[in-house]
All heavy atoms as TSV, in Angstrom:
chain	resi	resn	atom	element	x	y	z
A	1	MET	N	N	-13.405	-11.980	5.067
A	1	MET	CA	C	-12.322	-11.203	5.645
A	1	MET	C	C	-11.170	-11.061	4.647
A	1	MET	O	O	-10.566	-10.016	4.559
A	1	MET	CB	C	-11.842	-11.887	6.929
A	1	MET	CG	C	-10.785	-11.138	7.658
A	1	MET	SD	S	-11.505	-9.750	8.512
A	1	MET	CE	C	-10.149	-9.225	9.484
A	2	VAL	N	N	-10.897	-12.128	3.914
A	2	VAL	CA	C	-9.807	-12.078	2.949
A	2	VAL	C	C	-10.147	-11.133	1.805
A	2	VAL	O	O	-9.299	-10.353	1.361
A	2	VAL	CB	C	-9.497	-13.494	2.410
A	2	VAL	CG1	C	-8.494	-13.441	1.284
A	2	VAL	CG2	C	-8.997	-14.387	3.528
A	3	LYS	N	N	-11.382	-11.156	1.351
A	3	LYS	CA	C	-11.788	-10.264	0.265
A	3	LYS	C	C	-11.670	-8.808	0.702
A	3	LYS	O	O	-11.211	-7.969	-0.066
A	3	LYS	CB	C	-13.214	-10.562	-0.175
A	3	LYS	CG	C	-13.368	-11.853	-0.916
A	3	LYS	CD	C	-14.813	-12.055	-1.319
A	3	LYS	CE	C	-15.025	-13.413	-1.945
A	3	LYS	NZ	N	-16.415	-13.642	-2.299
A	4	ALA	N	N	-12.069	-8.525	1.913
A	4	ALA	CA	C	-11.970	-7.156	2.418
A	4	ALA	C	C	-10.510	-6.727	2.541
A	4	ALA	O	O	-10.161	-5.593	2.212
A	4	ALA	CB	C	-12.669	-7.047	3.767
A	5	SER	N	N	-9.652	-7.635	2.982
A	5	SER	CA	C	-8.230	-7.318	3.114
A	5	SER	C	C	-7.614	-7.035	1.747
A	5	SER	O	O	-6.818	-6.106	1.602
A	5	SER	CB	C	-7.485	-8.476	3.775
A	5	SER	OG	O	-7.993	-8.715	5.051
A	6	LEU	N	N	-7.963	-7.845	0.766
A	6	LEU	CA	C	-7.441	-7.616	-0.581
A	6	LEU	C	C	-7.953	-6.311	-1.163
A	6	LEU	O	O	-7.213	-5.586	-1.826
A	6	LEU	CB	C	-7.801	-8.784	-1.493
A	6	LEU	CG	C	-7.049	-10.081	-1.220
A	6	LEU	CD1	C	-7.582	-11.194	-2.110
A	6	LEU	CD2	C	-5.573	-9.902	-1.425
A	7	LEU	N	N	-9.211	-6.012	-0.915
A	7	LEU	CA	C	-9.770	-4.748	-1.394
A	7	LEU	C	C	-9.058	-3.564	-0.743
A	7	LEU	O	O	-8.691	-2.604	-1.423
A	7	LEU	CB	C	-11.267	-4.687	-1.131
A	7	LEU	CG	C	-11.958	-3.412	-1.588
A	7	LEU	CD1	C	-11.920	-3.321	-3.107
A	7	LEU	CD2	C	-13.394	-3.378	-1.089
A	8	VAL	N	N	-8.842	-3.634	0.556
A	8	VAL	CA	C	-8.123	-2.573	1.264
A	8	VAL	C	C	-6.712	-2.446	0.711
A	8	VAL	O	O	-6.223	-1.340	0.470
A	8	VAL	CB	C	-8.100	-2.852	2.784
A	8	VAL	CG1	C	-7.108	-1.949	3.494
A	8	VAL	CG2	C	-9.481	-2.689	3.373
A	9	PHE	N	N	-6.048	-3.574	0.467
A	9	PHE	CA	C	-4.694	-3.563	-0.064
A	9	PHE	C	C	-4.648	-2.902	-1.438
A	9	PHE	O	O	-3.778	-2.073	-1.708
A	9	PHE	CB	C	-4.151	-4.989	-0.139
A	9	PHE	CG	C	-2.847	-5.102	-0.855
A	9	PHE	CD1	C	-1.694	-4.598	-0.285
A	9	PHE	CD2	C	-2.767	-5.691	-2.094
A	9	PHE	CE1	C	-0.479	-4.692	-0.944
A	9	PHE	CE2	C	-1.572	-5.789	-2.759
A	9	PHE	CZ	C	-0.417	-5.286	-2.182
A	10	VAL	N	N	-5.567	-3.254	-2.322
A	10	VAL	CA	C	-5.576	-2.688	-3.676
A	10	VAL	C	C	-5.856	-1.186	-3.629
A	10	VAL	O	O	-5.191	-0.395	-4.302
A	10	VAL	CB	C	-6.604	-3.422	-4.564
A	10	VAL	CG1	C	-6.825	-2.700	-5.873
A	10	VAL	CG2	C	-6.157	-4.847	-4.815
A	11	VAL	N	N	-6.832	-0.790	-2.839
A	11	VAL	CA	C	-7.171	0.637	-2.734
A	11	VAL	C	C	-5.991	1.418	-2.159
A	11	VAL	O	O	-5.643	2.495	-2.675
A	11	VAL	CB	C	-8.448	0.832	-1.890
A	11	VAL	CG1	C	-8.667	2.288	-1.550
A	11	VAL	CG2	C	-9.654	0.265	-2.616
A	12	LEU	N	N	-5.373	0.896	-1.129
A	12	LEU	CA	C	-4.214	1.578	-0.543
A	12	LEU	C	C	-3.055	1.669	-1.532
A	12	LEU	O	O	-2.370	2.690	-1.599
A	12	LEU	CB	C	-3.749	0.854	0.723
A	12	LEU	CG	C	-4.572	1.100	1.974
A	12	LEU	CD1	C	-4.085	0.202	3.098
A	12	LEU	CD2	C	-4.510	2.545	2.386
A	13	THR	N	N	-2.842	0.613	-2.310
A	13	THR	CA	C	-1.767	0.633	-3.296
A	13	THR	C	C	-1.989	1.738	-4.322
A	13	THR	O	O	-1.066	2.488	-4.661
A	13	THR	CB	C	-1.647	-0.729	-4.005
A	13	THR	OG1	O	-1.425	-1.735	-3.018
A	13	THR	CG2	C	-0.510	-0.732	-5.000
A	14	VAL	N	N	-3.206	1.852	-4.810
A	14	VAL	CA	C	-3.511	2.879	-5.808
A	14	VAL	C	C	-3.354	4.277	-5.210
A	14	VAL	O	O	-2.755	5.171	-5.824
A	14	VAL	CB	C	-4.921	2.677	-6.389
A	14	VAL	CG1	C	-5.346	3.851	-7.246
A	14	VAL	CG2	C	-4.980	1.384	-7.184
A	15	ILE	N	N	-3.849	4.478	-4.014
A	15	ILE	CA	C	-3.759	5.792	-3.371
A	15	ILE	C	C	-2.300	6.160	-3.084
A	15	ILE	O	O	-1.870	7.291	-3.335
A	15	ILE	CB	C	-4.595	5.826	-2.077
A	15	ILE	CG1	C	-6.084	5.769	-2.432
A	15	ILE	CG2	C	-4.288	7.060	-1.248
A	15	ILE	CD1	C	-6.996	5.586	-1.240
A	16	ILE	N	N	-1.533	5.205	-2.592
A	16	ILE	CA	C	-0.131	5.475	-2.274
A	16	ILE	C	C	0.665	5.732	-3.550
A	16	ILE	O	O	1.515	6.625	-3.594
A	16	ILE	CB	C	0.461	4.327	-1.445
A	16	ILE	CG1	C	-0.189	4.310	-0.059
A	16	ILE	CG2	C	1.972	4.454	-1.325
A	16	ILE	CD1	C	0.115	3.079	0.755
A	17	ALA	N	N	0.397	4.961	-4.608
A	17	ALA	CA	C	1.089	5.195	-5.886
A	17	ALA	C	C	0.763	6.579	-6.431
A	17	ALA	O	O	1.645	7.280	-6.938
A	17	ALA	CB	C	0.701	4.124	-6.902
A	18	TRP	N	N	-0.479	6.973	-6.325
A	18	TRP	CA	C	-0.876	8.318	-6.772
A	18	TRP	C	C	-0.140	9.386	-5.968
A	18	TRP	O	O	0.369	10.363	-6.525
A	18	TRP	CB	C	-2.384	8.468	-6.647
A	18	TRP	CG	C	-2.884	9.825	-6.970
A	18	TRP	CD1	C	-3.020	10.385	-8.195
A	18	TRP	CD2	C	-3.309	10.818	-6.023
A	18	TRP	NE1	N	-3.506	11.655	-8.083
A	18	TRP	CE2	C	-3.694	11.939	-6.759
A	18	TRP	CE3	C	-3.411	10.841	-4.640
A	18	TRP	CZ2	C	-4.167	13.095	-6.142
A	18	TRP	CZ3	C	-3.874	11.984	-4.035
A	18	TRP	CH2	C	-4.247	13.092	-4.785
A	19	ALA	N	N	-0.072	9.198	-4.650
A	19	ALA	CA	C	0.613	10.177	-3.800
A	19	ALA	C	C	2.113	10.208	-4.089
A	19	ALA	O	O	2.716	11.289	-4.123
A	19	ALA	CB	C	0.360	9.847	-2.331
A	20	LEU	N	N	2.714	9.046	-4.294
A	20	LEU	CA	C	4.137	9.017	-4.615
A	20	LEU	C	C	4.410	9.674	-5.964
A	20	LEU	O	O	5.416	10.356	-6.133
A	20	LEU	CB	C	4.650	7.576	-4.624
A	20	LEU	CG	C	4.805	6.893	-3.266
A	20	LEU	CD1	C	5.185	5.432	-3.461
A	20	LEU	CD2	C	5.825	7.605	-2.419
A	21	LYS	N	N	3.548	9.461	-6.930
A	21	LYS	CA	C	3.722	10.061	-8.251
A	21	LYS	C	C	3.628	11.586	-8.164
A	21	LYS	O	O	4.387	12.306	-8.793
A	21	LYS	CB	C	2.664	9.507	-9.205
A	21	LYS	CG	C	2.781	9.998	-10.612
A	21	LYS	CD	C	4.009	9.433	-11.284
A	21	LYS	CE	C	4.026	9.823	-12.744
A	21	LYS	NZ	N	5.294	9.531	-13.366
A	22	ARG	N	N	2.689	12.083	-7.369
A	22	ARG	CA	C	2.550	13.537	-7.202
A	22	ARG	C	C	3.739	14.134	-6.481
A	22	ARG	O	O	4.084	15.286	-6.685
A	22	ARG	CB	C	1.281	13.857	-6.422
A	22	ARG	CG	C	0.032	13.671	-7.235
A	22	ARG	CD	C	-1.137	14.273	-6.571
A	22	ARG	NE	N	-0.833	15.675	-6.230
A	22	ARG	CZ	C	-1.688	16.522	-5.751
A	22	ARG	NH1	N	-2.913	16.138	-5.549
A	22	ARG	NH2	N	-1.356	17.756	-5.464
A	23	ARG	N	N	4.357	13.351	-5.610
A	23	ARG	CA	C	5.452	13.857	-4.794
A	23	ARG	C	C	6.775	13.896	-5.551
A	23	ARG	O	O	7.706	14.587	-5.143
A	23	ARG	CB	C	5.587	12.975	-3.558
A	23	ARG	CG	C	6.500	13.551	-2.526
A	23	ARG	CD	C	6.371	12.814	-1.237
A	23	ARG	NE	N	7.219	13.465	-0.269
A	23	ARG	CZ	C	7.867	12.845	0.675
A	23	ARG	NH1	N	7.728	11.564	0.816
A	23	ARG	NH2	N	8.627	13.507	1.504
A	24	GLN	N	N	6.889	13.154	-6.644
A	24	GLN	CA	C	8.132	13.133	-7.409
A	24	GLN	C	C	8.445	14.528	-7.942
A	24	GLN	O	O	7.603	15.184	-8.526
A	24	GLN	CB	C	8.028	12.176	-8.597
A	24	GLN	CG	C	8.150	10.739	-8.250
A	24	GLN	CD	C	8.069	9.854	-9.483
A	24	GLN	OE1	O	7.653	10.289	-10.539
A	24	GLN	NE2	N	8.458	8.610	-9.319
A	25	THR	N	N	9.683	14.947	-7.709
A	25	THR	CA	C	10.087	16.265	-8.181
A	25	THR	C	C	10.909	16.168	-9.458
A	25	THR	O	O	10.821	17.027	-10.317
A	25	THR	CB	C	10.911	16.999	-7.114
A	25	THR	OG1	O	12.013	16.179	-6.734
A	25	THR	CG2	C	10.065	17.296	-5.892
A	26	ALA	N	N	11.698	15.120	-9.580
A	26	ALA	CA	C	12.534	14.955	-10.772
A	26	ALA	C	C	11.716	14.315	-11.897
A	26	ALA	O	O	10.884	13.449	-11.638
A	26	ALA	CB	C	13.736	14.083	-10.453
A	27	PRO	N	N	11.932	14.740	-13.118
A	27	PRO	CA	C	11.222	14.099	-14.236
A	27	PRO	C	C	11.709	12.671	-14.441
A	27	PRO	O	O	12.797	12.303	-14.000
A	27	PRO	CB	C	11.573	14.978	-15.436
A	27	PRO	CG	C	12.836	15.653	-15.053
A	27	PRO	CD	C	12.804	15.799	-13.557
A	28	SER	N	N	10.902	11.885	-15.100
A	28	SER	CA	C	11.280	10.502	-15.392
A	28	SER	C	C	12.492	10.482	-16.312
A	28	SER	O	O	12.690	11.393	-17.107
A	28	SER	CB	C	10.127	9.771	-16.064
A	28	SER	OG	O	9.038	9.664	-15.182
A	29	PRO	N	N	13.274	9.420	-16.221
A	29	PRO	CA	C	14.431	9.311	-17.123
A	29	PRO	C	C	13.995	9.296	-18.591
A	29	PRO	O	O	12.845	9.033	-18.909
A	29	PRO	CB	C	15.054	7.970	-16.731
A	29	PRO	CG	C	14.533	7.687	-15.365
A	29	PRO	CD	C	13.207	8.356	-15.268
A	30	ALA	N	N	14.933	9.541	-19.476
A	30	ALA	CA	C	14.604	9.762	-20.879
A	30	ALA	C	C	14.236	8.503	-21.644
A	30	ALA	O	O	13.349	8.532	-22.480
A	30	ALA	CB	C	15.781	10.447	-21.564
A	31	GLY	N	N	14.882	7.391	-21.408
A	31	GLY	CA	C	14.681	6.197	-22.227
A	31	GLY	C	C	13.392	5.456	-21.914
A	31	GLY	O	O	12.800	5.586	-20.844
A	32	PHE	N	N	12.972	4.633	-22.880
A	32	PHE	CA	C	11.750	3.837	-22.733
A	32	PHE	C	C	11.878	2.839	-21.589
A	32	PHE	O	O	10.991	2.727	-20.745
A	32	PHE	CB	C	11.457	3.102	-24.054
A	32	PHE	CG	C	10.272	2.199	-23.988
A	32	PHE	CD1	C	8.995	2.713	-23.995
A	32	PHE	CD2	C	10.434	0.821	-23.913
A	32	PHE	CE1	C	7.896	1.890	-23.933
A	32	PHE	CE2	C	9.346	-0.016	-23.846
A	32	PHE	CZ	C	8.065	0.516	-23.860
A	33	VAL	N	N	12.990	2.123	-21.558
A	33	VAL	CA	C	13.209	1.120	-20.518
A	33	VAL	C	C	13.325	1.795	-19.157
A	33	VAL	O	O	12.796	1.303	-18.153
A	33	VAL	CB	C	14.458	0.271	-20.829
A	33	VAL	CG1	C	14.769	-0.681	-19.698
A	33	VAL	CG2	C	14.258	-0.495	-22.122
A	34	ALA	N	N	13.990	2.927	-19.104
A	34	ALA	CA	C	14.147	3.652	-17.836
A	34	ALA	C	C	12.798	4.126	-17.312
A	34	ALA	O	O	12.536	4.076	-16.105
A	34	ALA	CB	C	15.089	4.826	-18.013
A	35	LYS	N	N	11.923	4.566	-18.203
A	35	LYS	CA	C	10.583	4.989	-17.775
A	35	LYS	C	C	9.787	3.815	-17.239
A	35	LYS	O	O	9.072	3.937	-16.237
A	35	LYS	CB	C	9.832	5.632	-18.940
A	35	LYS	CG	C	10.299	7.021	-19.265
A	35	LYS	CD	C	9.469	7.633	-20.363
A	35	LYS	CE	C	9.953	9.030	-20.688
A	35	LYS	NZ	N	9.168	9.670	-21.716
A	36	LYS	N	N	9.884	2.674	-17.903
A	36	LYS	CA	C	9.164	1.482	-17.449
A	36	LYS	C	C	9.701	1.001	-16.107
A	36	LYS	O	O	8.938	0.598	-15.235
A	36	LYS	CB	C	9.244	0.355	-18.487
A	36	LYS	CG	C	8.551	0.690	-19.785
A	36	LYS	CD	C	7.087	0.994	-19.560
A	36	LYS	CE	C	6.417	1.392	-20.850
A	36	LYS	NZ	N	5.059	1.878	-20.659
A	37	ARG	N	N	11.027	1.046	-15.945
A	37	ARG	CA	C	11.609	0.659	-14.656
A	37	ARG	C	C	11.156	1.597	-13.543
A	37	ARG	O	O	10.882	1.161	-12.427
A	37	ARG	CB	C	13.128	0.657	-14.742
A	37	ARG	CG	C	13.682	-0.544	-15.388
A	37	ARG	CD	C	15.180	-0.566	-15.280
A	37	ARG	NE	N	15.692	-1.777	-15.916
A	37	ARG	CZ	C	16.951	-2.007	-16.117
A	37	ARG	NH1	N	17.857	-1.130	-15.730
A	37	ARG	NH2	N	17.339	-3.121	-16.692
A	38	ALA	N	N	11.091	2.882	-13.835
A	38	ALA	CA	C	10.632	3.853	-12.834
A	38	ALA	C	C	9.177	3.591	-12.458
A	38	ALA	O	O	8.804	3.698	-11.286
A	38	ALA	CB	C	10.807	5.272	-13.356
A	39	ALA	N	N	8.362	3.233	-13.458
A	39	ALA	CA	C	6.953	2.943	-13.178
A	39	ALA	C	C	6.807	1.681	-12.335
A	39	ALA	O	O	6.017	1.647	-11.383
A	39	ALA	CB	C	6.179	2.793	-14.489
A	40	VAL	N	N	7.582	0.654	-12.665
A	40	VAL	CA	C	7.532	-0.584	-11.873
A	40	VAL	C	C	8.010	-0.316	-10.458
A	40	VAL	O	O	7.433	-0.808	-9.483
A	40	VAL	CB	C	8.377	-1.688	-12.554
A	40	VAL	CG1	C	8.582	-2.878	-11.634
A	40	VAL	CG2	C	7.717	-2.122	-13.849
A	41	ARG	N	N	9.061	0.479	-10.336
A	41	ARG	CA	C	9.591	0.821	-9.006
A	41	ARG	C	C	8.547	1.580	-8.178
A	41	ARG	O	O	8.389	1.329	-6.987
A	41	ARG	CB	C	10.856	1.666	-9.184
A	41	ARG	CG	C	11.496	2.133	-7.927
A	41	ARG	CD	C	12.151	0.984	-7.218
A	41	ARG	NE	N	12.648	1.435	-5.937
A	41	ARG	CZ	C	13.782	1.031	-5.437
A	41	ARG	NH1	N	14.510	0.160	-6.068
A	41	ARG	NH2	N	14.176	1.475	-4.278
A	42	LEU	N	N	7.821	2.492	-8.829
A	42	LEU	CA	C	6.772	3.246	-8.144
A	42	LEU	C	C	5.701	2.307	-7.602
A	42	LEU	O	O	5.318	2.401	-6.436
A	42	LEU	CB	C	6.156	4.261	-9.113
A	42	LEU	CG	C	4.951	5.022	-8.566
A	42	LEU	CD1	C	5.427	6.146	-7.662
A	42	LEU	CD2	C	4.120	5.562	-9.703
A	43	TRP	N	N	5.228	1.374	-8.441
A	43	TRP	CA	C	4.181	0.446	-8.006
A	43	TRP	C	C	4.703	-0.532	-6.963
A	43	TRP	O	O	3.976	-0.907	-6.031
A	43	TRP	CB	C	3.588	-0.293	-9.195
A	43	TRP	CG	C	2.645	0.580	-9.949
A	43	TRP	CD1	C	2.894	1.224	-11.125
A	43	TRP	CD2	C	1.322	0.957	-9.566
A	43	TRP	NE1	N	1.798	1.959	-11.485
A	43	TRP	CE2	C	0.823	1.810	-10.554
A	43	TRP	CE3	C	0.514	0.646	-8.478
A	43	TRP	CZ2	C	-0.453	2.360	-10.488
A	43	TRP	CZ3	C	-0.755	1.184	-8.417
A	43	TRP	CH2	C	-1.222	2.035	-9.409
A	44	PHE	N	N	5.960	-0.939	-7.073
A	44	PHE	CA	C	6.546	-1.827	-6.084
A	44	PHE	C	C	6.628	-1.129	-4.729
A	44	PHE	O	O	6.279	-1.714	-3.697
A	44	PHE	CB	C	7.932	-2.281	-6.528
A	44	PHE	CG	C	8.571	-3.252	-5.589
A	44	PHE	CD1	C	8.210	-4.582	-5.586
A	44	PHE	CD2	C	9.533	-2.818	-4.690
A	44	PHE	CE1	C	8.794	-5.476	-4.706
A	44	PHE	CE2	C	10.119	-3.700	-3.804
A	44	PHE	CZ	C	9.758	-5.040	-3.811
A	45	ASP	N	N	7.094	0.112	-4.724
A	45	ASP	CA	C	7.164	0.872	-3.472
A	45	ASP	C	C	5.777	1.079	-2.875
A	45	ASP	O	O	5.583	0.941	-1.666
A	45	ASP	CB	C	7.833	2.221	-3.704
A	45	ASP	CG	C	9.314	2.104	-4.008
A	45	ASP	OD1	O	9.883	1.012	-3.801
A	45	ASP	OD2	O	9.900	3.097	-4.478
A	46	ALA	N	N	4.813	1.413	-3.713
A	46	ALA	CA	C	3.443	1.610	-3.231
A	46	ALA	C	C	2.872	0.328	-2.649
A	46	ALA	O	O	2.214	0.341	-1.602
A	46	ALA	CB	C	2.557	2.126	-4.362
A	47	ALA	N	N	3.123	-0.795	-3.307
A	47	ALA	CA	C	2.617	-2.077	-2.812
A	47	ALA	C	C	3.281	-2.454	-1.486
A	47	ALA	O	O	2.619	-2.978	-0.583
A	47	ALA	CB	C	2.838	-3.167	-3.848
A	48	ALA	N	N	4.573	-2.179	-1.363
A	48	ALA	CA	C	5.271	-2.488	-0.113
A	48	ALA	C	C	4.712	-1.665	1.049
A	48	ALA	O	O	4.483	-2.192	2.142
A	48	ALA	CB	C	6.761	-2.232	-0.276
A	49	ILE	N	N	4.474	-0.404	0.806
A	49	ILE	CA	C	3.895	0.447	1.851
A	49	ILE	C	C	2.472	-0.013	2.172
A	49	ILE	O	O	2.071	-0.080	3.339
A	49	ILE	CB	C	3.923	1.925	1.419
A	49	ILE	CG1	C	5.371	2.412	1.312
A	49	ILE	CG2	C	3.132	2.794	2.395
A	49	ILE	CD1	C	5.518	3.765	0.658
A	50	ALA	N	N	1.704	-0.367	1.147
A	50	ALA	CA	C	0.333	-0.820	1.363
A	50	ALA	C	C	0.285	-2.132	2.144
A	50	ALA	O	O	-0.628	-2.338	2.959
A	50	ALA	CB	C	-0.392	-0.979	0.030
A	51	VAL	N	N	1.245	-3.017	1.922
A	51	VAL	CA	C	1.300	-4.262	2.690
A	51	VAL	C	C	1.485	-3.957	4.167
A	51	VAL	O	O	0.788	-4.511	5.023
A	51	VAL	CB	C	2.443	-5.175	2.178
A	51	VAL	CG1	C	2.777	-6.268	3.175
A	51	VAL	CG2	C	2.072	-5.791	0.851
A	52	VAL	N	N	2.404	-3.069	4.478
A	52	VAL	CA	C	2.656	-2.717	5.878
A	52	VAL	C	C	1.419	-2.086	6.502
A	52	VAL	O	O	0.997	-2.459	7.609
A	52	VAL	CB	C	3.875	-1.779	5.990
A	52	VAL	CG1	C	4.019	-1.235	7.395
A	52	VAL	CG2	C	5.132	-2.498	5.556
A	53	VAL	N	N	0.799	-1.147	5.804
A	53	VAL	CA	C	-0.394	-0.477	6.336
A	53	VAL	C	C	-1.532	-1.473	6.527
A	53	VAL	O	O	-2.232	-1.460	7.552
A	53	VAL	CB	C	-0.815	0.692	5.417
A	53	VAL	CG1	C	-2.156	1.255	5.826
A	53	VAL	CG2	C	0.242	1.776	5.425
A	54	THR	N	N	-1.726	-2.376	5.561
A	54	THR	CA	C	-2.788	-3.370	5.672
A	54	THR	C	C	-2.540	-4.310	6.847
A	54	THR	O	O	-3.460	-4.608	7.617
A	54	THR	CB	C	-2.898	-4.183	4.364
A	54	THR	OG1	O	-3.124	-3.283	3.284
A	54	THR	CG2	C	-4.033	-5.175	4.426
A	55	LEU	N	N	-1.310	-4.771	7.002
A	55	LEU	CA	C	-1.006	-5.669	8.119
A	55	LEU	C	C	-1.173	-4.980	9.464
A	55	LEU	O	O	-1.705	-5.578	10.408
A	55	LEU	CB	C	0.411	-6.218	7.980
A	55	LEU	CG	C	0.610	-7.246	6.873
A	55	LEU	CD1	C	2.080	-7.630	6.773
A	55	LEU	CD2	C	-0.243	-8.470	7.112
A	56	VAL	N	N	-0.751	-3.741	9.566
A	56	VAL	CA	C	-0.919	-3.004	10.823
A	56	VAL	C	C	-2.408	-2.805	11.119
A	56	VAL	O	O	-2.852	-2.965	12.262
A	56	VAL	CB	C	-0.169	-1.655	10.768
A	56	VAL	CG1	C	-0.566	-0.753	11.909
A	56	VAL	CG2	C	1.327	-1.893	10.769
A	57	THR	N	N	-3.187	-2.500	10.092
A	57	THR	CA	C	-4.634	-2.336	10.283
A	57	THR	C	C	-5.277	-3.641	10.727
A	57	THR	O	O	-6.098	-3.651	11.659
A	57	THR	CB	C	-5.284	-1.849	8.975
A	57	THR	OG1	O	-4.654	-0.640	8.573
A	57	THR	CG2	C	-6.761	-1.620	9.146
A	58	LEU	N	N	-4.918	-4.741	10.087
A	58	LEU	CA	C	-5.482	-6.039	10.472
A	58	LEU	C	C	-5.058	-6.446	11.883
A	58	LEU	O	O	-5.865	-6.998	12.640
A	58	LEU	CB	C	-5.077	-7.108	9.470
A	58	LEU	CG	C	-5.731	-7.010	8.108
A	58	LEU	CD1	C	-5.137	-8.030	7.160
A	58	LEU	CD2	C	-7.231	-7.207	8.234
A	59	MET	N	N	-3.791	-6.169	12.231
A	59	MET	CA	C	-3.349	-6.476	13.595
A	59	MET	C	C	-4.113	-5.641	14.617
A	59	MET	O	O	-4.493	-6.143	15.673
A	59	MET	CB	C	-1.848	-6.242	13.733
A	59	MET	CG	C	-1.011	-7.301	13.085
A	59	MET	SD	S	0.762	-7.180	13.424
A	59	MET	CE	C	1.151	-5.570	12.788
A	60	GLY	N	N	-4.344	-4.378	14.295
A	60	GLY	CA	C	-5.117	-3.524	15.195
A	60	GLY	C	C	-6.540	-4.009	15.355
A	60	GLY	O	O	-7.080	-4.045	16.470
A	61	MET	N	N	-7.157	-4.404	14.241
A	61	MET	CA	C	-8.520	-4.932	14.321
A	61	MET	C	C	-8.555	-6.231	15.126
A	61	MET	O	O	-9.465	-6.456	15.929
A	61	MET	CB	C	-9.076	-5.156	12.913
A	61	MET	CG	C	-9.353	-3.885	12.159
A	61	MET	SD	S	-9.686	-4.090	10.403
A	61	MET	CE	C	-10.792	-5.441	10.336
A	62	HIS	N	N	-7.566	-7.089	14.930
A	62	HIS	CA	C	-7.502	-8.347	15.665
A	62	HIS	C	C	-7.281	-8.092	17.151
A	62	HIS	O	O	-7.902	-8.726	17.996
A	62	HIS	CB	C	-6.374	-9.206	15.092
A	62	HIS	CG	C	-6.278	-10.559	15.707
A	62	HIS	ND1	N	-7.255	-11.506	15.557
A	62	HIS	CD2	C	-5.315	-11.132	16.475
A	62	HIS	CE1	C	-6.912	-12.602	16.205
A	62	HIS	NE2	N	-5.730	-12.391	16.770
A	63	TRP	N	N	-6.401	-7.149	17.459
A	63	TRP	CA	C	-6.130	-6.820	18.851
A	63	TRP	C	C	-7.387	-6.272	19.533
A	63	TRP	O	O	-7.700	-6.630	20.660
A	63	TRP	CB	C	-4.991	-5.813	18.917
A	63	TRP	CG	C	-4.649	-5.390	20.308
A	63	TRP	CD1	C	-3.981	-6.101	21.241
A	63	TRP	CD2	C	-4.994	-4.145	20.924
A	63	TRP	NE1	N	-3.865	-5.386	22.407
A	63	TRP	CE2	C	-4.483	-4.176	22.238
A	63	TRP	CE3	C	-5.670	-3.012	20.491
A	63	TRP	CZ2	C	-4.640	-3.119	23.104
A	63	TRP	CZ3	C	-5.819	-1.947	21.362
A	63	TRP	CH2	C	-5.308	-2.017	22.651
A	64	LEU	N	N	-8.111	-5.396	18.826
A	64	LEU	CA	C	-9.346	-4.860	19.399
A	64	LEU	C	C	-10.385	-5.959	19.610
A	64	LEU	O	O	-11.091	-5.966	20.614
A	64	LEU	CB	C	-9.927	-3.772	18.492
A	64	LEU	CG	C	-9.189	-2.444	18.491
A	64	LEU	CD1	C	-9.771	-1.522	17.433
A	64	LEU	CD2	C	-9.269	-1.798	19.866
A	65	ARG	N	N	-10.456	-6.889	18.667
A	65	ARG	CA	C	-11.410	-7.989	18.791
A	65	ARG	C	C	-11.046	-8.877	19.977
A	65	ARG	O	O	-11.914	-9.280	20.753
A	65	ARG	CB	C	-11.423	-8.809	17.515
A	65	ARG	CG	C	-12.421	-9.906	17.531
A	65	ARG	CD	C	-12.472	-10.605	16.194
A	65	ARG	NE	N	-13.368	-11.721	16.264
A	65	ARG	CZ	C	-13.273	-12.799	15.528
A	65	ARG	NH1	N	-12.327	-12.881	14.621
A	65	ARG	NH2	N	-14.125	-13.786	15.645
A	66	LEU	N	N	-9.767	-9.203	20.133
A	66	LEU	CA	C	-9.350	-10.012	21.272
A	66	LEU	C	C	-9.534	-9.261	22.581
A	66	LEU	O	O	-9.912	-9.850	23.589
A	66	LEU	CB	C	-7.883	-10.435	21.124
A	66	LEU	CG	C	-7.604	-11.529	20.110
A	66	LEU	CD1	C	-6.110	-11.796	20.045
A	66	LEU	CD2	C	-8.351	-12.788	20.451
A	67	GLY	N	N	-9.277	-7.956	22.551
A	67	GLY	CA	C	-9.448	-7.163	23.769
A	67	GLY	C	C	-10.887	-7.139	24.228
A	67	GLY	O	O	-11.179	-7.290	25.420
A	68	THR	N	N	-11.830	-6.996	23.294
A	68	THR	CA	C	-13.235	-6.996	23.700
A	68	THR	C	C	-13.703	-8.401	24.054
A	68	THR	O	O	-14.582	-8.577	24.883
A	68	THR	CB	C	-14.122	-6.436	22.570
A	68	THR	OG1	O	-13.917	-7.186	21.379
A	68	THR	CG2	C	-13.805	-4.981	22.304
A	69	TRP	N	N	-13.085	-9.444	23.449
A	69	TRP	CA	C	-13.473	-10.799	23.763
A	69	TRP	C	C	-13.020	-11.178	25.168
A	69	TRP	O	O	-13.756	-11.798	25.915
A	69	TRP	CB	C	-12.856	-11.754	22.735
A	69	TRP	CG	C	-13.238	-13.173	22.945
A	69	TRP	CD1	C	-14.429	-13.750	22.703
A	69	TRP	CD2	C	-12.404	-14.219	23.465
A	69	TRP	NE1	N	-14.398	-15.076	23.006
A	69	TRP	CE2	C	-13.165	-15.391	23.487
A	69	TRP	CE3	C	-11.086	-14.268	23.905
A	69	TRP	CZ2	C	-12.655	-16.602	23.944
A	69	TRP	CZ3	C	-10.588	-15.473	24.351
A	69	TRP	CH2	C	-11.367	-16.628	24.361
A	70	TRP	N	N	-11.784	-10.774	25.529
A	70	TRP	CA	C	-11.269	-11.114	26.854
A	70	TRP	C	C	-11.948	-10.317	27.954
A	70	TRP	O	O	-12.155	-10.806	29.045
A	70	TRP	CB	C	-9.767	-10.863	26.917
A	70	TRP	CG	C	-8.973	-11.929	26.240
A	70	TRP	CD1	C	-8.324	-11.815	25.058
A	70	TRP	CD2	C	-8.746	-13.261	26.689
A	70	TRP	NE1	N	-7.724	-12.988	24.736
A	70	TRP	CE2	C	-7.959	-13.901	25.723
A	70	TRP	CE3	C	-9.154	-13.977	27.809
A	70	TRP	CZ2	C	-7.563	-15.229	25.851
A	70	TRP	CZ3	C	-8.747	-15.296	27.925
A	70	TRP	CH2	C	-7.972	-15.904	26.959
A	71	SER	N	N	-12.307	-9.070	27.671
A	71	SER	CA	C	-12.885	-8.235	28.720
A	71	SER	C	C	-14.376	-8.516	28.913
A	71	SER	O	O	-14.934	-8.221	29.958
A	71	SER	CB	C	-12.693	-6.750	28.394
A	71	SER	OG	O	-13.410	-6.427	27.213
A	72	GLY	N	N	-15.036	-9.042	27.884
A	72	GLY	CA	C	-16.480	-9.211	27.967
A	72	GLY	C	C	-16.846	-10.607	28.175
A	72	GLY	O	O	-17.724	-11.139	28.638
């Protein structure tokens, strides 16, 4: 279960980072450090969103499992 959760988290992070990168309208800042900070910020934001999505998915799966366990 943990391996599957980590796999889902990594895949979601990559997909969300790709979507956020495509959605950016302003060009990256000019300096080297500014570009690196923007890249780190992009991955941090993507990881934060992926954590929330992964936790909500796991809670939903757990809720469904408990619901079928209690009803059956």
